[in-house]
C-alpha positions in Angstrom: -64.5 -199.5 132.3 -64.4 -201.8 129.3 -64.6 -200.4 125.8 -67.6 -200.9 123.6 -65.7 -203.4 121.4 -64.8 -205.6 124.3 -68.3 -205.4 125.9 -69.9 -206.3 122.5 -67.5 -209.2 122.0 -68.4 -210.6 125.5 -72.2 -210.3 124.7 -71.8 -212.1 121.4 -69.8 -214.9 123.1 -72.3 -215.3 125.9 -75.3 -215.3 123.6 -73.6 -217.8 121.3 -72.8 -220.1 124.2 -76.5 -219.9 125.3 -77.7 -220.2 121.7 -79.8 -217.1 122.1 -80.5 -214.2 119.8 -80.8 -210.4 120.0 -82.4 -207.6 117.9 -82.5 -203.8 118.1 -85.0 -201.0 117.5 -83.0 -197.8 117.3 -84.2 -194.2 116.9 -81.7 -191.5 118.0 -78.7 -193.9 117.9 -79.4 -194.4 114.1 -78.0 -197.9 113.9 -74.9 -197.4 116.1 -75.8 -200.4 118.3 -76.2 -202.7 115.3 -72.9 -201.3 113.8 -71.1 -202.1 117.1 -72.3 -205.7 116.9 -71.7 -206.2 113.1 -68.2 -204.9 113.5 -67.4 -208.1 115.4 -66.9 -211.5 113.8 -69.5 -214.0 115.1 -72.3 -211.5 115.3 -74.2 -213.4 112.7 -74.6 -216.2 115.3 -76.8 -214.0 117.5 -78.0 -210.9 115.7 -81.3 -211.5 114.0 -81.6 -207.9 112.7 -82.1 -204.3 113.6 -84.5 -201.5 112.6 -83.8 -197.8 112.6 -87.3 -196.5 113.4 -86.7 -192.8 113.3 -90.1 -191.5 112.5 -93.3 -191.9 114.6 -95.0 -193.4 111.5 -92.4 -196.1 111.2 -92.4 -196.8 114.9 -96.2 -197.3 114.5 -96.2 -199.3 111.2 -93.1 -201.5 111.8 -93.1 -202.0 115.6 -96.8 -201.5 116.5 -96.3 -198.5 118.8 -99.8 -197.3 119.4 -100.8 -193.9 118.0 -102.2 -193.0 121.4 -98.8 -193.6 123.1 -97.1 -191.4 120.6 -99.7 -188.7 120.9 -100.0 -188.8 124.7 -96.4 -189.5 125.8 -94.3 -188.9 122.7 -91.7 -191.0 120.9 -89.2 -190.1 123.7 -90.9 -191.9 126.5 -90.7 -195.1 128.5 -94.1 -196.0 127.1 -92.9 -195.7 123.5 -89.7 -197.6 124.2 -91.6 -200.4 126.0 -93.7 -200.9 122.9 -90.7 -200.7 120.6 -89.1 -203.5 122.6 -92.2 -205.6 122.3 -92.6 -204.9 118.6 -89.0 -205.7 117.6 -88.9 -208.8 119.8 -92.2 -210.1 118.2 -91.0 -209.3 114.7 -87.6 -210.9 115.1 -88.6 -213.7 117.5 -85.4 -212.9 119.5 -84.5 -213.8 123.1 -83.2 -210.3 123.8 -83.9 -206.8 122.5 -82.7 -203.3 122.9 -84.8 -200.2 122.0 -83.6 -196.6 122.1 -85.5 -193.3 121.6 -84.2 -189.9 122.5 -83.3 -186.3 121.7 -79.7 -186.1 120.5 -79.9 -182.4 119.6 -78.9 -179.8 119.1 -82.6 -179.1 118.4 -85.7 -180.8 119.5 -85.4 -180.4 123.3 -88.1 -178.9 125.5 -88.3 -177.8 129.1 -89.6 -181.3 130.1 -87.5 -183.3 127.7 -84.2 -181.4 127.1 -81.6 -182.4 124.6 -79.8 -185.5 125.9 -83.0 -187.1 127.2 -82.9 -190.8 126.1 -84.9 -193.8 127.0 -83.1 -197.1 126.7 -84.9 -200.4 127.1 -83.5 -203.9 127.6 -85.8 -206.9 127.1 -84.6 -210.3 128.4 -86.3 -213.6 128.6 -86.9 -212.7 132.3 -87.8 -209.0 132.4 -88.0 -205.6 130.7 -86.1 -202.6 132.1 -86.4 -199.1 130.7 -83.8 -196.5 131.7 -84.4 -192.8 131.6 -81.1 -191.1 130.9 -80.0 -187.5 130.5 -76.7 -187.4 128.6 -74.6 -184.3 128.1 -72.7 -183.2 125.1 -73.2 -182.6 121.4 -75.3 -184.8 119.1 -72.5 -187.3 118.4 -71.6 -187.5 122.1 -75.3 -188.2 123.1 -75.5 -190.9 120.4 -72.2 -192.5 121.6 -73.2 -192.4 125.3 -76.6 -193.9 124.5 -75.0 -196.7 122.5 -72.5 -197.5 125.2 -75.1 -197.3 128.0 -77.4 -199.8 126.1 -74.5 -202.2 125.5 -73.4 -201.9 129.1 -76.9 -202.6 130.4 -77.3 -205.6 128.2 -73.9 -207.0 129.3 -75.0 -206.6 133.0 -78.4 -208.3 132.3 -76.5 -211.3 130.8 -74.5 -211.7 134.0 -77.6 -212.6 136.0 
């Protein structure tokens, strides 16, 4: 398996070649995906920006996540991540987007959404996929696994 640096470098190269852009809406990853991209020279060719939308209020105000979605499904849901993707893509006018919302722990988990539950969405010009993940480990490990998973899924999407 490739490391996160190599994967991110490949994504930046591919998007640069295609003259396409990307943006992120992060919650539980707290900007780690954006940090992975901005650590690589050339990111400015493709990265339009990123929002850390940690609170429900900001998910709603900045990204347009409907209050009803947050009330009925919660921030940690495929419905919320779907609207986060749409909101960040619309705001940034990017070709690709990643959105992440989850429970990194150690608190916040429930019977139905235990710690480690993370929804990761990838929006491409062709489709939108939302992955329901259950990661194991402490807070930092859940954040790291979420970041790597998102970057891996974007890299896979770019190969098709």
